[in-house]
C-alpha positions in Angstrom: -25.6 -2.3 -5.5 -25.7 -1.3 -1.8 -23.6 -2.1 1.2 -24.4 -5.5 2.7 -26.8 -5.5 5.6 -25.6 -7.1 8.7 -27.4 -8.4 11.8 -28.2 -5.8 14.5 -25.5 -7.0 16.8 -22.9 -6.6 14.0 -24.2 -3.1 13.2 -23.8 -2.1 16.8 -20.1 -3.0 16.6 -19.5 -0.3 13.9 -18.9 2.4 16.4 -17.6 5.2 14.1 -20.0 6.5 11.5 -21.0 9.8 10.1 -24.6 9.3 11.1 -24.3 9.0 14.8 -23.8 12.0 17.1 -21.2 10.3 19.2 -19.4 7.6 17.2 -17.4 5.2 19.3 -18.5 7.0 22.5 -16.5 10.1 21.6 -17.7 13.6 20.5 -17.7 14.1 16.7 -16.9 17.4 15.1 -19.4 19.3 13.0 -18.7 17.1 9.9 -19.3 13.9 11.8 -15.6 12.9 11.9 -13.9 11.8 15.1 -11.3 14.2 16.4 -7.8 12.7 16.4 -7.0 13.0 20.1 -10.3 11.7 21.3 -10.9 8.9 18.7 -11.3 5.4 20.1 -10.5 2.6 17.6 -12.8 -0.4 17.5 -11.5 -3.7 18.9 -10.6 -5.2 15.5 -7.9 -2.6 15.0 -6.1 -3.3 18.3 -2.7 -4.9 17.7 0.2 -5.6 20.2 3.0 -3.1 20.3 6.1 -4.3 18.5 9.1 -5.4 20.5 9.9 -9.1 20.0 13.4 -10.3 19.6 13.3 -10.6 15.8 11.8 -7.2 15.5 14.6 -5.7 17.7 17.3 -7.5 15.7 15.9 -6.4 12.3 15.5 -2.8 13.5 19.1 -2.7 14.5 20.3 -4.3 11.3 18.3 -2.1 9.0 19.3 1.0 11.0 23.0 0.0 10.8 22.7 -0.2 7.0 21.2 3.2 6.9 18.1 1.8 5.1 14.5 3.0 5.3 11.4 0.9 5.5 7.9 2.0 4.8 6.9 -0.1 7.8 8.4 2.6 10.1 8.0 5.7 7.9 4.2 5.0 7.4 3.6 3.9 11.0 2.3 0.5 9.7 0.2 -1.3 12.3 1.6 -4.6 11.2 5.3 -3.8 11.7 5.6 -6.0 14.8 4.0 -9.1 13.1 5.8 -8.7 9.8 9.2 -8.1 11.3 8.8 -11.1 13.6 8.1 -13.1 10.5 11.4 -11.8 9.0 9.8 -9.7 6.3 10.1 -6.0 5.5 9.3 -3.5 2.8 12.3 -1.4 1.9 11.9 2.2 0.9 14.6 3.5 -1.4 15.5 7.0 -2.5 15.4 8.5 1.0 12.6 9.4 3.4 11.5 12.8 2.0 8.7 12.9 -0.6 8.0 15.6 -3.2 4.3 15.2 -2.9 1.9 15.9 0.0 -0.9 13.3 0.2 -3.3 14.0 3.0 -3.2 10.5 4.5 0.5 9.7 4.3 3.0 10.0 7.2 6.1 10.2 5.1 7.6 13.7 5.4 7.3 16.1 2.5 10.0 18.5 1.3 13.0 18.9 -1.0 14.8 15.5 -1.1 18.6 15.5 -0.9 19.1 11.7 -0.7 21.5 10.2 -3.2 23.3 7.0 -2.5 24.5 5.0 -5.5 25.2 2.0 -3.3 21.7 1.8 -1.8 20.5 -0.9 -4.2 23.4 -3.1 -3.2 22.8 -2.5 0.5 19.1 -3.4 0.1 20.1 -6.6 -1.7 22.6 -7.5 1.0 19.9 -7.1 3.7 17.4 -9.2 1.6 20.1 -12.0 1.4 20.9 -11.7 5.1 17.2 -12.0 6.0 16.7 -15.0 3.7 13.7 -13.5 2.1 11.7 -15.4 -0.5 9.7 -12.3 -1.5 11.1 -8.8 -1.2 9.0 -5.7 -1.5 10.7 -2.4 -2.7 9.0 0.9 -2.7 10.0 4.6 -2.7 9.0 8.1 -2.0 7.9 10.2 -4.9 10.9 11.8 -6.5 9.5 14.3 -9.0 12.8 16.1 -8.7 14.8 13.4 -10.5 15.0 13.3 -14.4 13.8 9.6 -14.4 11.6 10.1 -11.3 13.6 7.4 -9.5 13.2 4.6 -12.0 16.9 4.0 -12.2 17.1 3.2 -8.4 14.4 0.6 -8.9 16.3 -0.9 -11.8 19.5 -1.1 -9.7 17.7 -2.6 -6.7 16.0 -5.3 -8.8 19.3 -6.3 -10.4 21.2 -6.3 -7.1 18.6 -8.5 -5.4 18.6 -10.9 -8.4 22.4 -11.2 -8.0 22.6 -11.5 -4.3 19.4 -13.5 -3.7 18.5 -15.2 -7.0 15.7 -17.3 -5.4 13.9 -14.3 -4.1 10.8 -12.9 -5.8 10.9 -9.1 -6.2 7.8 -6.9 -5.9 8.1 -3.2 -6.7 5.6 -0.6 -5.4 6.3 2.4 -7.5 5.1 6.0 -7.8 3.3 7.0 -11.0 6.5 8.5 -12.7 4.3 11.4 -13.6 2.7 9.1 -16.2 5.9 9.0 -18.3 6.4 5.7 -20.2 10.2 5.7 -20.4 10.8 5.4 -16.6 8.1 2.8 -16.4 9.6 0.8 -19.3 13.0 0.8 -17.5 11.4 -0.8 -14.5 9.3 -3.3 -16.4 12.3 -4.3 -18.5 13.8 -5.8 -15.4 10.8 -8.1 -15.1 9.9 -7.7 -11.4 7.7 -10.6 -10.4 5.0 -8.1 -9.2 4.4 -4.5 -10.3 2.4 -2.7 -7.7 1.1 0.9 -7.9 -1.5 1.9 -5.4 -4.5 4.1 -6.5 -5.1 4.5 -2.8 -8.7 5.9 -2.9 -11.7 6.3 -5.2 -11.5 8.9 -8.0 -13.9 11.4 -6.3 -11.5 11.8 -3.4 -8.3 12.4 -5.3 -8.4 16.3 -5.0 -8.6 15.9 -1.2 -6.4 12.9 -0.6 -3.9 12.7 -3.4 -2.9 16.2 -4.4 -0.5 16.1 -7.3 -1.8 12.7 -8.6 -4.7 11.7 -10.8 -6.7 8.5 -10.8 -6.7 8.2 -14.6 -3.0 8.5 -14.7 -2.4 5.9 -12.1 -4.8 3.5 -13.8 -3.0 4.0 -17.1 0.3 3.2 -15.4 -1.0 -0.1 -14.3 -2.4 -1.0 -17.7 0.7 0.0 -19.5 2.9 -2.0 -17.0 0.8 -5.1 -17.9 1.0 -4.5 -21.6 4.8 -4.1 -21.3 5.4 -7.0 -19.0 2.9 -9.5 -20.4 2.7 -12.8 -18.5 6.0 -12.3 -16.7 4.7 -9.4 -14.6 1.7 -9.6 -12.2 -0.1 -6.3 -11.7 -1.3 -5.2 -8.3 -3.0 -2.2 -6.7 -4.4 -1.2 -3.3 -7.0 1.1 -1.8 -8.0 2.2 1.7 -11.4 3.0 3.2 -12.3 5.6 5.8 -11.9 8.8 3.9 -15.6 9.2 3.0 -16.1 6.8 0.2 -19.1 4.6 -0.2 -19.4 0.9 -0.7 -20.7 1.5 -4.2 -17.8 3.8 -5.1 -15.3 1.1 -3.9 -16.9 -1.6 -6.1 -17.0 0.8 -9.0 -13.3 1.5 -8.5 -12.6 -2.2 -8.4 -14.2 -2.5 -11.8 -12.0 0.3 -13.2 -8.9 -1.5 -12.0 -10.0 -4.7 -13.7 -10.6 -2.8 -16.9 -6.9 -1.7 -16.6 -5.8 -5.3 -16.2 -5.0 -5.3 -12.5 -4.8 -8.9 -11.2 -4.1 -8.5 -7.4 -6.0 -6.2 -5.1 -5.6 -5.1 -1.4 -8.1 -3.1 0.6 -7.4 -1.8 4.2 -8.6 0.7 6.7 -7.1 4.2 6.8 -5.7 5.1 10.2 -4.9 8.8 10.8 -1.2 9.2 11.5 -1.5 12.6 13.2 -4.0 15.4 13.8 -2.5 17.2 10.8 -3.6 14.4 8.4 -7.1 13.8 7.0 -9.6 12.6 9.6 -11.1 9.2 9.6 -14.7 9.5 8.5 -15.6 6.1 9.8 -14.1 2.7 10.6 -15.4 -0.1 8.3 -16.5 -3.3 9.9 -14.8 -6.6 9.0 -18.0 -7.9 7.5 -17.8 -5.0 5.0 -14.3 -5.9 4.1 -15.4 -9.5 3.5 -18.2 -8.2 1.2 -15.8 -6.1 -0.8 -13.5 -9.2 -1.2 -16.4 -11.2 -2.6 -17.3 -8.4 -5.0 -13.7 -8.2 -6.2 -13.3 -12.0 -6.7 -16.6 -11.9 -8.7 -15.0 -9.3 -11.0 -12.1 -11.6 -11.8 -9.3 -10.5 -9.5 -7.0 -13.5 -9.0 -6.0 -12.6 -5.5 -7.7 -10.3 -3.0 -6.7 -9.3 0.5 -9.4 -7.2 2.2 -9.4 -6.5 5.9 -9.1 -3.7 8.4 -5.3 -4.2 9.0 -4.4 -5.1 5.4 -1.7 -3.0 3.8 -0.3 -3.2 0.3 2.7 -5.3 1.3 1.1 -7.2 4.2 1.8 -10.9 3.7 2.7 -10.0 0.1 4.3 -13.4 -0.5 1.0 -15.1 0.5 -1.3 -12.9 -1.5 -0.3 -13.9 -5.0 -2.1 -16.2 -7.4 -0.4 -19.2 -8.7 2.0 -18.1 -11.5 0.2 -20.0 -14.2 -3.2 -18.5 -13.3 -1.7 -15.0 -12.9 -0.2 -15.0 -16.4 -3.7 -14.9 -17.9 -4.6 -11.4 -16.4 
């Protein structure tokens, strides 16, 4: 299988590639990647700067509660749109991660965050925002005995008490592959269990130091086996780190083999010059082709686009419950 061929005019719009001497009109380095400071993003990646009234209000409220959101920590390009819609992805267990992924903007170090009331404060904010679908994620906390599973349990329970009509999606670390922490989380029956594999297996040594693709895939499969029809499984990948179309499709197949039901695919955007470079920007037509391939494999819901992130419009990217239960 090969990447779909587009018409010549579409091909010209793919400005950043490894095969051109000056992708996007900027000078590439020796490896063909675009230097951070001189890179010019293609037009389909341009989004308005956040600053609407709802965004400003939520920023103040979330800050007043001392809460963290992955929207801000990861420099999500959709933060303005999502917060204007009144949705946010809460990041528990602090803002310092014990791992150092080459693409991630969350700071790495020795975490000191410990707030037993955080689950309740997150739930209060979910209730105040009137959310119908709340997403809860965390930094990796390899320093904790349960790798942070207890905080997810407390947050799920608190949201169910404070906002009983709200669906809960958790986006968890891999818990170092340990089944007991995972079992604690699945026992609470989150509506969606999400664990992102992030990239194709070949790029793990470069992009996800401290993680292994096989371990992440096993976490997803075990979550489905534990949760059965009550829990929808979800995972996400990004493009732009040097993967091929064929590798992406092959990885989709591996995820389906591990009983993943919902898939998201988006473009990697380099946070700073200290992060991995963008090898190329994928064209929207390529994202559409990946979406078709994923649906053909049996995924029940697929969101594939340059600005798609794991939690982007999460409430709209789920299959009907009856259909999802079959996965």
